[in-house]
C-alpha positions as CSV (number, residue, x, y, z in Angstrom):
1,M,80.6,116.7,88.1
2,T,84.3,117.3,88.8
3,D,85.2,119.7,91.7
4,D,88.2,121.5,90.3
5,V,89.3,122.8,93.7
6,M,89.2,119.3,95.2
7,V,91.2,118.1,92.2
8,A,93.8,120.9,92.9
9,I,93.9,120.0,96.6
10,D,94.5,116.4,95.7
11,A,97.3,117.4,93.4
12,G,99.0,119.2,96.3
13,L,98.4,116.2,98.5
14,R,100.2,114.0,95.8
15,Q,103.1,116.5,95.9
16,H,103.4,116.0,99.6
17,I,103.1,112.2,99.5
18,G,105.7,112.3,96.7
19,G,108.2,114.1,99.0
20,D,107.8,117.6,97.8
21,R,106.6,119.3,101.0
22,A,107.7,122.8,99.8
23,G,105.9,122.3,96.5
24,A,102.8,121.2,98.3
25,Y,103.0,124.1,100.7
26,A,103.2,126.5,97.7
27,T,100.3,124.8,96.0
28,F,98.1,124.9,99.1
29,A,99.1,128.6,99.8
30,Q,98.1,129.6,96.3
31,L,94.8,127.7,96.6
32,W,94.1,129.3,99.9
33,E,94.6,132.7,98.3
34,S,91.8,131.9,95.8
35,I,89.5,130.2,98.3
36,G,90.0,132.5,101.4
37,E,88.4,132.4,104.8
38,G,84.9,132.8,103.3
39,G,85.1,130.1,100.7
40,D,83.3,126.8,100.4
41,P,83.6,125.0,103.7
42,L,84.4,121.7,102.1
43,H,87.3,123.3,100.2
44,R,88.5,125.1,103.3
45,V,88.4,122.0,105.6
46,A,90.2,119.8,103.1
47,L,92.8,122.5,102.2
48,A,93.5,123.6,105.8
49,H,93.7,120.0,107.0
50,H,96.4,119.2,104.3
51,M,98.2,122.5,104.7
52,A,98.8,121.8,108.4
53,D,100.6,118.7,107.4
54,V,103.2,120.6,105.3
55,C,104.0,123.2,107.9
56,D,107.3,123.1,109.7
57,D,106.4,125.5,112.5
58,P,104.1,123.8,115.1
59,A,102.4,127.2,115.7
60,E,101.5,127.6,112.0
61,E,100.4,124.0,111.9
62,L,98.0,124.7,114.8
63,E,96.6,127.8,113.0
64,W,95.8,125.6,109.9
65,D,94.3,122.8,112.0
66,L,92.1,125.4,113.8
67,R,91.0,126.7,110.4
68,A,90.1,123.1,109.4
69,L,88.0,122.7,112.5
70,A,86.2,126.0,112.0
71,A,85.5,125.0,108.4
72,A,84.1,121.7,109.5
73,D,81.8,123.5,112.0
74,S,80.3,125.3,109.0
75,L,80.1,122.4,106.6
76,T,76.9,120.5,106.1
77,D,76.5,116.8,105.3
78,A,74.6,117.9,102.1
79,R,77.6,119.8,100.8
80,A,80.0,117.1,101.8
81,Q,77.8,114.5,100.0
82,E,77.8,116.6,96.8
83,Y,81.5,115.7,96.7
84,H,81.2,112.1,97.8
85,S,78.0,110.3,98.9
86,S,79.6,108.5,101.8
87,L,80.8,111.6,103.6
88,A,79.3,112.8,106.9
89,V,80.8,115.8,108.6
90,R,80.8,114.1,112.0
91,G,83.3,111.6,110.7
92,F,85.8,114.5,110.2
93,Y,86.1,115.4,113.8
94,P,88.1,112.5,115.3
95,S,91.0,113.3,112.8
96,L,90.6,117.0,113.3
97,H,90.8,116.7,117.1
98,L,93.7,114.3,116.8
99,N,95.7,116.7,114.8
100,L,94.9,119.6,117.2
101,G,96.0,117.4,120.1
102,E,99.3,116.7,118.4
103,D,99.7,120.4,117.7
104,Y,99.2,121.3,121.3
105,R,101.5,118.6,122.5
106,K,104.3,119.8,120.2
107,L,103.7,123.3,121.6
108,G,103.9,122.1,125.2
109,D,100.3,122.8,126.1
110,L,99.5,119.4,127.5
111,P,96.1,120.2,129.1
112,A,94.9,121.4,125.7
113,A,96.4,118.3,124.0
114,R,94.5,116.1,126.5
115,E,91.3,117.9,125.9
116,Q,91.6,117.4,122.1
117,L,92.4,113.7,122.7
118,A,89.3,113.4,124.8
119,L,87.2,115.2,122.1
120,A,88.6,112.9,119.4
121,R,87.8,109.7,121.4
122,A,84.3,110.9,122.2
123,R,83.6,111.2,118.5
124,L,85.0,107.8,117.4
125,D,81.5,106.4,117.1
126,A,81.2,108.5,113.9
127,L,83.7,106.3,112.1
128,A,83.0,103.1,110.3
129,D,84.8,99.9,111.3
130,D,87.4,100.1,108.6
131,D,91.2,100.7,108.1
132,Y,90.8,104.5,108.3
133,A,89.1,104.2,111.7
134,A,91.8,101.7,112.9
135,G,94.5,104.2,111.8
136,I,92.8,107.0,113.7
137,R,92.5,104.8,116.8
138,L,96.1,103.8,116.6
139,A,97.2,107.4,116.2
140,L,95.1,108.4,119.2
141,D,96.7,105.7,121.3
142,G,100.1,107.0,120.2
143,L,99.1,110.6,121.2
144,A,97.9,109.3,124.6
145,E,101.2,107.5,125.1
146,R,103.2,110.6,124.2
147,L,101.1,112.6,126.7
148,G,101.9,110.1,129.5
């Protein structure tokens, strides 16, 4: 069965990847209006995670990344696996914490950034040994470097 909301989120992601940040932002904002704070946790985590990536203001980016983390905290593996059988919620956390660490770094809150870095690294065992995990590890190393 096709998940129309996830298809719409993917369309917004393709806009962003294609260089249309403003269009992606508008697409994601419209989707959020229809989903809302109480919507399906899978939709909220995916949408908030991608919305953060198209925000120009680091404080707004942090708000969206915090929404993504909150949504992940209410998401079950069963719901995630309805969308794709390989998904496990624990695998979302390294990326979510990485993004929060970067947000806090941009905002100058280095202790919070370091805390998020540590949380991300503590959850790396949730990832498979694949290109995605290698990318997350590389990004975490970059964040650590930027934090000194």
